[in-house]
N, C-alpha and C positions, 0 to 999 in steps of 0.2 A: 504493499500497499504507500502512494508516494508520498502521506501526508504522515504516517503514523506515530502520535502523539504528540504533534503541532498542536500549539493552539491559537485560534484562529477567532478574532472578534468579528462580528457584522449586525452593522447597523441596518436598520429595517429590516430587522430579517423573517415578520411573521408572515411576511407574505410573499408572491412574486418574485420577483430577480434576489432579492434576500433571502427566500427562504428556500430557492431550487441550489442556490447557493450552498447554503449553509448542510443542506443532505446530503450535494453533494461533495463536498468533503469530510463529511461525515464516514460518509462509503470508501474514504479514501484514509481513515483512522483517525483525523481529527479531532479534537474536544474542539467543541465551539460555543461561543458565549452569545446567545440571539438575544440584540435587545431588540427593544418593540417601545411603541407608546400608543395607549387604549388597546391594542389590540391582543389581553392577558392570554387568552382562549386560545387563541392562530398560535401565541408564541409557546405555552406551554405545550401545543399541540405537534409543532417541531419538533421542539426537546423531548419530547415524546416516542415521536417517530424516530430521531437520532440515536435513544438507547434499545430502540427492537431494534436497530443496526447492529448495534453493539460496539457504539463509540458512548461518549458523555457530554453531557451538555446543560447548562443552566443561561434561563430565562434569565433578560432582567431590563427594568422598564428603563427609558431615560430618555428624557428630549434633547437632543444631540445641539440644541442652540442655546441649552441653560450652562455653562460652564461647573457651576455645584456638580450640577447631576452628573457629565462627563465624568468628573473626578471621581468621584463616587463609584460610578461603572467601572472604569478602570481600578479602584483600587478593589472593588467584590471581586473582579476575574484575576487580580494576580495572584489574593487572596487564595481562592479558589485552586488558581490551576498553576501559579510560580509566575506565569509571564505570560508574556503576549509573544507570539512569533506573523501574526498577519494580522493586516487590518484593514475589510473592504468598507472603505464610507458607501455606504449603497443608499442610506436615509437618503429619502425628498417627498418635496410636497410642490400638486401644481393649483393653478386656476386659470383656465382658461376662461378669459373677460375679453371682449375688444379693450384695447390702450385707454379711451376716452372715459372706458368706465371704470378700468381697475383702479382700485382707492390704494393709496401711500400705506397701509397696515398693509394689505395682500401684498406691495412688492419686499415690503420689507419682511414680514414673516418668510415670502419663499427664500430672501438672501440670509436670512438668519438659520432656514434649516439644511439649505444646501450647501452654503460656503463658509457660512462662519461653523455650523456645524460639522464639515469638513473640515478646517484649519483645528477646529479642539480637538477634535477624534484623533487626527492625525500629527498633534503637539504632545499629547498624553500619549498614543503611542510611539511614536520615538523614545522617546525618554526609556522607557523600557526595551527599548529596543536597544540603542543605543550600550544601554549598561549591558548586554550580549553582545553588543558588536555582529548586529545578524536581524534582518527582517525584510518584511514589505508590507507596503501600502499599496490596497489597489483601488481607485476612486474611480465610482460613474460616474459619466458625464455625461455626455447624449452628443450626436451627430446635429442637434437643436443648436449647440457651440460649435458647429463649423460650415454647415453648408445648408440645411434644412429650416431653414429659421423661419416662427410663427408669431406676426405681432401679435397673436391672441393670449401667447405667453411669454411676453418680452421679459417680463422678472426670470422668469423660467432658464429662456434662453440667454440671457447675460450672467445667473448664477452658476449653470453649466461650463459657460467660456473662464469665469473665475477658475474653477472648478480646476480646469486646461491650466492654466497659472498657476496655481496650488502647490499641481503635481511637479511644473517642473524647477517651483521654486523648492519645492521638500527636497525635491533630488540632486538637487545641488549640493542643497543646505546639509542633507545628511550623509552623505558620500563619501569613504567608497565603501560604510557597511551595511545600510539599508537602500532597497532599490523601490521607488515609488513611480508606478505608471497610472495610468489613464483608459478606460474604455469608456467608447463614446459609440452605445446601441443608437438604430435606427427602431422601430416601432417594431415592440416586443406587445406580445398576447397576453397583458396583466390586469387587475381589477381596475389599475388608472388606468386605462384603455376598454374597459369592456362595456360605458356608456353612452360610446363615439355614435355618432348617427350613422347607418349600413353605406349611407351616400358617400358622407367624408372616407369610413373605410376602405370602400370601392375602388376612391380614384386614387387614394394613396399607396393601395395595394398594388395599381396600373404603375406607377412610377419603380416598384422596388422591382428590383432582376428577376428575385426570388419568385415576386407574384403571392406572397405570404409574408405576414408578419414573423418574426421568431417568436421562438417558443424560451422562457425563461432559463431554462435546462441550457442552452446552444449560449447563451452570454455567459451563465454560471461557469461551461466551459472553458470560457476565454479567462475568467478568474482565475481559476486551478491553471489554468498556463502560465499565468505571470506571475502564478504565486512559487509558482515550482520551480525546482531548481536550473530547468531548462529554459529558464528565463532572467539565468543570473544576470548575464551582459545586458541587459536590459531595462532602463531607466530614463526618467522622463520624456518616456512616449507615451505617445496615443493608438491603440488599435481601435477602430474601425469596426463594425458589426451590425450592419446595413439591411445584408443581402445584396446586396449593388441597389443603385439611386440614382435618378436621375432627375 
């Protein structure tokens, strides 16, 4: 198993990409900290699934935009498992609202969760990783940060572009001991996208070379690649996983 006894903390791991990533790491032998906010039952379900697989996990409620909660989450993780080997910054929010209807509160909330939360988790994970002179941080950005912008999600686009910048800055700061990379998924079949209008989904699928949305597991496999030894010489990079797009 590629990640036997590795300790992995995944934010927003109660569903979607985070859940798929947690389960895939567990199947490869990792012990997982399942971060969640509000979805306690879903998070515990992920923990139960991991234990059935034969690995270990705990669920920790943490609003990643709040520094005191992030500090407590990492303290509990280290108290339970001894260290942090891998961090996956997956937690995120999006509001689909026309630009001129967008409130300042919505804009700030998006930045706080998607960008500030990424910074805080990376900061506290890095403190632990540098002690061991080893670690991997994988940030979930989006193609919205690169080449498929959406004015109705202007704050999301900006936050995910910021995630790419954070990735490059942390990669430089934490070198040579910690590798920091980002994944930019295109459309993914998750709960976040389940209520999109059918006509919109059909229109977007026509733009995708693979003619479908990604499965969460397909993004998870890219995360595991960047977290593994085969990617030890990759840092400060962004891996686009969008099925091809025009």
